[in-house]
Each structure stands twice: as structure tokens, then as C-alpha cells.
LOKOLLUM-79046 format. One line per 4 residues: number of its first residue (from 1); their letters; for each residue x, y, z of N, C-alpha, C. Coordinates in Angstrom, 1 decimal, padded with zeros to 4 digits. Example, Ala and Ser with C-alpha at 12.3 -4.5 7.8 and 13.67 -1.06 7.14 Angstrom:
BEGIN
1	AS	013.2,-005.7,007.8,012.3,-004.5,007.8,013.2,-003.3,007.8 | 012.8,-002.2,007.1,013.7,-001.1,007.1,012.9,000.0,007.9
//
This chain:
BEGIN
1	MNES	-046.0,070.0,-086.8,-045.7,069.0,-087.8,-045.2,067.7,-087.1 | -045.6,066.6,-087.6,-045.2,065.3,-087.0,-043.9,064.8,-087.7 | -043.4,063.7,-087.2,-042.1,063.3,-087.7,-042.1,062.9,-089.1 | -043.1,062.2,-089.6,-043.2,061.7,-091.0,-043.3,062.9,-092.0
5	SLKQ	-044.0,063.9,-091.6,-044.1,065.0,-092.5,-042.8,065.8,-092.6 | -042.1,065.9,-091.4,-040.8,066.6,-091.4,-039.8,065.8,-092.3 | -039.8,064.5,-092.2,-038.9,063.7,-093.0,-039.2,063.9,-094.5 | -040.5,064.0,-094.9,-040.8,064.2,-096.3,-040.4,065.6,-096.7
9	VARY	-040.6,066.6,-095.9,-040.1,068.0,-096.2,-038.6,068.0,-096.4 | -037.9,067.4,-095.5,-036.4,067.3,-095.6,-036.0,066.6,-096.8 | -036.6,065.5,-097.1,-036.2,064.7,-098.3,-036.4,065.4,-099.6 | -037.7,066.0,-099.7,-038.0,066.6,-100.9,-037.3,068.0,-101.1
13	SLFI	-037.1,068.7,-100.1,-036.3,069.9,-100.2,-034.9,069.7,-100.6 | -034.3,068.7,-100.0,-032.9,068.4,-100.4,-032.8,067.9,-101.8 | -033.8,067.1,-102.2,-033.8,066.6,-103.6,-034.0,067.7,-104.6 | -035.0,068.6,-104.3,-035.2,069.7,-105.2,-033.9,070.6,-105.3
17	SLIV	-033.3,070.8,-104.2,-032.1,071.6,-104.1,-031.0,071.0,-105.0 | -030.9,069.7,-104.9,-029.9,069.0,-105.7,-030.2,069.1,-107.2 | -031.4,068.9,-107.6,-031.8,069.0,-109.0,-031.6,070.4,-109.6 | -031.9,071.4,-108.8,-031.8,072.8,-109.3,-030.3,073.1,-109.3
21	FVAF	-029.5,072.7,-108.4,-028.0,072.9,-108.4,-027.4,072.2,-109.6 | -027.8,071.0,-109.9,-027.2,070.3,-111.0,-027.6,071.0,-112.3 | -028.8,071.6,-112.4,-029.2,072.4,-113.6,-028.2,073.6,-113.7 | -028.0,074.3,-112.6,-027.1,075.4,-112.6,-025.7,075.0,-113.0
25	FVVV	-025.2,073.9,-112.4,-023.9,073.4,-112.8,-023.7,073.1,-114.2 | -024.8,072.4,-114.8,-024.7,072.0,-116.2,-024.7,073.3,-117.1 | -025.5,074.3,-116.7,-025.5,075.5,-117.5,-024.1,076.2,-117.5 | -023.5,076.3,-116.3,-022.2,076.9,-116.2,-021.1,076.0,-116.9
29	LLTG	-021.2,074.7,-116.8,-020.3,073.8,-117.5,-020.4,074.0,-119.0 | -021.6,074.0,-119.5,-021.8,074.1,-121.0,-021.3,075.4,-121.5 | -021.6,076.5,-120.8,-021.3,077.8,-121.3,-019.8,078.2,-121.1 | -019.3,077.8,-119.9,-017.9,078.2,-119.6,-016.9,077.2,-120.2
33	TFGM	-017.1,076.0,-120.0,-016.0,075.0,-120.4,-016.1,074.7,-121.9 | -017.3,074.4,-122.4,-017.4,074.0,-123.8,-017.7,075.1,-124.7 | -017.8,076.3,-124.2,-017.9,077.5,-125.1,-019.2,077.6,-125.8 | -020.3,077.0,-125.3,-021.6,077.1,-126.0,-022.1,078.5,-125.8
37	RYFL	-023.1,078.8,-126.6,-023.8,080.1,-126.6,-024.5,080.2,-125.3 | -024.5,081.3,-124.6,-025.3,081.5,-123.4,-026.8,081.4,-123.6 | -027.4,080.6,-122.9,-028.9,080.5,-123.0,-029.6,080.9,-121.7 | -028.8,081.2,-120.7,-029.4,081.8,-119.5,-028.6,083.1,-119.2
41	TDLQ	-029.3,084.1,-118.8,-028.6,085.4,-118.4,-028.0,085.2,-117.0 | -027.2,086.1,-116.6,-026.6,086.1,-115.3,-027.6,086.1,-114.2 | -028.7,086.9,-114.4,-029.8,087.0,-113.5,-030.5,085.6,-113.3 | -030.7,085.0,-114.4,-031.4,083.6,-114.4,-030.5,082.6,-113.7
45	EMTL	-029.2,082.6,-114.0,-028.3,081.7,-113.3,-028.2,082.0,-111.8 | -028.2,083.3,-111.4,-028.2,083.6,-110.0,-029.5,083.2,-109.3 | -030.6,083.3,-110.0,-031.9,082.8,-109.5,-031.9,081.3,-109.3 | -031.4,080.6,-110.2,-031.3,079.1,-110.0,-030.5,078.8,-108.8
49	LFIS	-029.3,079.5,-108.6,-028.5,079.2,-107.4,-029.2,079.6,-106.2 | -030.0,080.7,-106.2,-030.7,081.2,-105.0,-031.8,080.2,-104.7 | -032.5,079.7,-105.6,-033.6,078.7,-105.4,-033.0,077.4,-104.8 | -031.8,077.0,-105.3,-031.2,075.9,-104.7,-030.8,076.1,-103.3
53	VIFF	-030.3,077.2,-103.0,-029.9,077.5,-101.6,-031.1,077.6,-100.6 | -032.2,078.2,-101.1,-033.4,078.2,-100.3,-033.9,076.8,-100.0 | -034.0,076.0,-100.9,-034.5,074.6,-100.7,-033.5,073.8,-099.8 | -032.2,074.1,-100.0,-031.2,073.4,-099.2,-031.3,073.8,-097.7
57	VAGI	-031.5,075.1,-097.5,-031.7,075.6,-096.1,-033.0,075.0,-095.5 | -034.0,075.0,-096.3,-035.3,074.4,-095.8,-035.1,072.9,-095.4 | -034.4,072.2,-096.2,-034.1,070.8,-095.9,-033.3,070.6,-094.7 | -032.2,071.4,-094.5,-031.4,071.3,-093.3,-032.1,071.7,-092.1
61	LAKE	-032.9,072.7,-092.2,-033.7,073.1,-091.0,-034.7,072.0,-090.6 | -035.3,071.3,-091.6,-036.2,070.2,-091.3,-035.5,069.1,-090.7 | -034.3,068.8,-091.1,-033.5,067.7,-090.5,-033.1,068.1,-089.1 | -032.8,069.3,-088.8,-032.5,069.8,-087.5,-033.7,069.7,-086.6
65	ALNE	-034.9,070.0,-087.1,-036.1,069.9,-086.3,-036.4,068.4,-086.0 | -036.0,067.5,-086.9,-036.2,066.1,-086.6,-035.3,065.7,-085.4 | -034.1,066.2,-085.3,-033.2,065.9,-084.2,-033.7,066.4,-082.9 | -034.6,067.4,-082.9,-035.1,068.0,-081.7,-036.3,067.2,-081.1
69	IPN	-036.9,066.4,-082.0,-038.1,065.6,-081.5,-037.6,064.5,-080.6 | -038.2,064.4,-079.4,-037.8,063.4,-078.5,-038.3,062.0,-079.0 | -037.4,061.0,-078.8,-037.8,059.6,-079.3,-038.7,059.0,-078.3
//
């Protein structure tokens, strides 16, 4: 992979991770704090968090790979 594609992978992975984590946070906030009816099961919430972690790790690994490329 070249440098520009690694930058794109890192940027998009971290952005997707942020979006999915915000969705998870909003679901937990709405159901826990405001007492709304549950619209996601525990398994679905865990899956959202797992997807967020996977994309976060991919983004961090891409950023680390960028640091290893000699200038």
C-alpha cells in the first residue's frame, strides 16, 4: 500500500468508528437516561460496539503503518 491509500484507510476507518460509536452512545443514552423503550437488544448494542472497535483498531494500525514508512 502506498502512503495516500494508507491515509485514506486510516481516515475512513476512524470516521466510521466514530459514527458507529456515536450511534451506540445515543442508543444507550436514550434507553438508559431518558427511559425510552428499548429498540436494540443487548446483542445488537454489543455488535455496534464491536464494529466500532474493529474499525478503530484498523484505523490505528493504518496510522502506525504510516509512521513506519520512511520519508
